[in-house]
C-alpha positions as CSV (number, residue, x, y, z in Angstrom):
1,M,-9.6,49.4,-39.3
2,R,-7.9,48.4,-42.5
3,D,-5.4,46.0,-40.7
4,F,-8.3,44.4,-38.9
5,S,-10.3,43.8,-42.1
6,H,-7.3,42.4,-43.9
7,T,-6.5,40.0,-41.0
8,A,-10.2,39.0,-40.7
9,L,-10.4,38.4,-44.4
10,L,-7.2,36.3,-44.4
11,A,-8.5,34.2,-41.4
12,F,-11.9,33.7,-43.2
13,L,-10.1,32.5,-46.4
14,L,-7.9,30.1,-44.5
15,A,-10.9,28.7,-42.7
16,L,-12.7,28.1,-46.0
17,T,-9.6,26.6,-47.6
18,F,-9.2,24.0,-44.9
19,A,-12.8,23.3,-44.2
20,G,-13.7,19.7,-44.7
21,C,-10.0,18.6,-45.1
22,E,-10.1,16.0,-42.3
23,T,-8.7,12.7,-43.4
24,Q,-11.5,10.6,-44.9
25,P,-11.4,6.9,-45.2
26,S,-11.3,5.4,-48.8
27,S,-14.7,3.8,-48.0
28,P,-17.6,4.9,-45.8
29,F,-17.3,1.6,-43.9
30,E,-15.7,2.2,-40.5
31,G,-13.5,-0.9,-40.8
32,C,-11.6,0.7,-43.7
33,R,-10.0,3.4,-41.5
34,A,-7.3,1.1,-40.3
35,L,-6.8,-1.0,-43.5
36,Q,-4.1,0.2,-45.9
37,C,-4.7,-0.9,-49.5
38,F,-1.4,-0.2,-51.3
39,R,-2.8,-1.0,-54.8
40,G,-6.5,-1.4,-54.4
41,V,-9.6,0.0,-52.6
42,C,-11.1,-0.9,-49.3
43,E,-14.5,-2.4,-49.3
44,R,-16.9,-4.0,-46.9
45,D,-17.0,-7.8,-46.8
46,G,-19.8,-8.7,-44.4
47,E,-18.6,-7.2,-41.1
48,R,-15.0,-7.0,-42.2
49,A,-13.0,-4.7,-44.3
50,R,-10.9,-6.1,-47.2
51,C,-8.9,-4.7,-50.0
52,R,-10.1,-5.2,-53.6
53,C,-6.8,-5.2,-55.5
54,E,-6.0,-3.8,-58.9
55,E,-5.2,-6.3,-61.6
56,G,-1.8,-7.9,-61.1
57,W,-1.7,-7.2,-57.3
58,T,-2.5,-9.5,-54.4
59,G,-2.1,-9.7,-50.6
60,A,-4.1,-8.4,-47.6
61,G,-3.0,-4.9,-48.5
62,C,-2.5,-5.4,-52.3
63,E,1.3,-5.2,-51.7
64,A,2.6,-8.1,-53.8
65,C,2.4,-9.2,-57.4
66,A,-0.2,-11.8,-58.1
67,E,0.6,-15.1,-59.8
68,G,1.5,-14.5,-63.5
69,F,2.8,-11.0,-62.7
70,E,6.3,-9.8,-61.8
71,A,7.5,-6.6,-60.1
72,V,9.2,-4.2,-62.4
73,D,9.9,-0.6,-61.4
74,G,7.1,-0.5,-58.7
75,N,4.5,-2.1,-61.0
76,C,3.3,-5.6,-61.5
77,L,3.5,-6.6,-65.1
78,A,1.9,-9.6,-66.8
79,V,4.3,-12.5,-67.6
80,A,3.6,-14.8,-70.5
81,P,5.8,-17.3,-72.5
82,C,7.6,-16.0,-75.5
83,V,6.4,-16.8,-79.0
84,E,10.0,-17.1,-80.2
85,D,12.6,-18.2,-77.6
86,I,15.5,-15.7,-77.8
87,C,17.3,-17.0,-74.7
88,H,20.4,-19.2,-75.3
89,R,20.5,-20.7,-71.8
90,G,17.5,-19.5,-69.9
91,L,13.7,-19.0,-69.8
92,C,12.1,-16.5,-72.1
93,R,9.0,-14.6,-70.9
94,L,7.0,-11.7,-72.1
95,L,7.1,-9.1,-69.4
96,G,5.2,-5.9,-70.1
97,D,6.1,-4.8,-73.6
98,G,8.9,-7.2,-74.5
99,P,10.8,-10.5,-74.0
100,V,13.0,-10.9,-70.9
101,C,15.4,-13.8,-70.3
102,S,15.8,-15.4,-66.8
103,C,19.2,-17.0,-67.2
104,D,20.1,-20.5,-66.0
105,E,22.7,-20.7,-63.2
106,G,26.1,-19.7,-64.5
107,W,24.8,-17.8,-67.5
108,D,24.3,-14.0,-68.0
109,G,23.5,-11.3,-70.6
110,A,20.3,-10.1,-72.2
111,R,20.0,-13.4,-74.1
112,C,21.8,-15.6,-71.6
113,D,24.6,-16.1,-74.1
114,Q,27.7,-15.5,-71.9
115,C,29.1,-16.8,-68.7
116,A,28.3,-15.0,-65.5
117,S,31.0,-13.6,-63.3
118,G,32.9,-16.4,-61.6
119,Y,32.1,-18.9,-64.4
120,H,33.9,-19.8,-67.6
121,L,33.0,-21.7,-70.7
122,V,33.9,-25.4,-70.9
123,Q,32.5,-27.4,-73.8
124,D,29.5,-25.2,-74.4
125,D,28.6,-24.9,-70.6
126,C,29.5,-22.3,-68.1
127,V,31.3,-23.9,-65.2
128,L,31.9,-22.4,-61.8
129,L,35.5,-21.4,-61.3
130,A,37.0,-23.0,-58.2
131,P,38.9,-20.4,-56.1
132,N,42.6,-20.2,-56.7
133,P,44.1,-22.5,-54.0
134,C,47.3,-20.3,-54.0
135,E,45.5,-17.2,-52.7
136,P,46.5,-16.8,-49.9
137,N,49.7,-18.8,-50.4
138,P,49.6,-22.0,-48.3
139,C,53.3,-22.8,-49.1
140,N,55.4,-21.8,-46.1
141,A,58.2,-24.5,-45.9
142,E,61.7,-23.2,-45.9
143,H,62.9,-22.6,-49.5
144,R,59.6,-24.0,-50.8
145,A,57.2,-21.1,-51.0
146,V,56.2,-21.0,-54.7
147,C,52.6,-22.1,-55.0
148,V,51.5,-23.6,-58.3
149,P,47.7,-24.2,-58.8
150,L,46.8,-27.4,-60.5
151,A,44.0,-27.4,-63.1
152,A,41.0,-29.6,-62.6
153,A,40.6,-32.5,-65.0
154,S,37.2,-31.0,-66.2
155,G,38.8,-27.7,-67.0
156,G,36.6,-26.0,-64.4
157,G,39.2,-24.1,-62.4
158,Y,41.7,-25.8,-60.0
159,S,41.8,-29.1,-58.2
160,S,44.6,-28.4,-55.8
161,Y,48.1,-27.0,-55.7
162,R,51.8,-28.0,-55.2
163,C,54.6,-26.1,-53.5
164,D,57.7,-25.7,-55.7
165,C,61.2,-24.6,-54.7
166,D,62.0,-20.9,-54.4
167,P,63.9,-19.3,-57.3
168,G,67.6,-20.3,-57.1
169,Y,66.8,-23.6,-55.4
170,T,66.2,-27.0,-57.0
171,E,64.6,-30.2,-55.6
172,S,66.8,-33.0,-54.6
173,D,65.3,-36.0,-52.7
174,G,62.3,-34.0,-51.7
175,E,64.3,-31.1,-50.4
176,C,65.0,-27.7,-51.9
177,V,68.7,-27.1,-52.1
178,D,70.8,-24.3,-53.6
């Protein structure tokens, strides 16, 4: 009898625990059952269901940042212009609690004060480095396999290359001779 009572009591407690736990829509309006509101609540709009989004969110399911807000770590934070521009080469905005720089092309760093990867400084501007024309080596003539990259006139990388004679050879009338 004790085992039966214990089992019956356990079944009764489980039934009480899960009673009324069916999935309920976020709104009593039937149309809200199928509508997913990521950052908002479903409400009736005439005969349709629609999401009323939290501040900073927009979209049919409140899944995107509204204008004037930007996504940061899963949240939409208000964006405003900076009172004091701290960015050397970029746009300063207040995002959440502090200023953030969005750098111009070619610039990087917290204050956009250094050249981004693949760029180098030429007369106070970050210029895209042209790829090295000698990688891979295009020089394959006999005894003329030394590739020499030629710098661009603007100082922004390379303009082209020339093929020099192999070590131990010298040029004579356009030919590499030993």
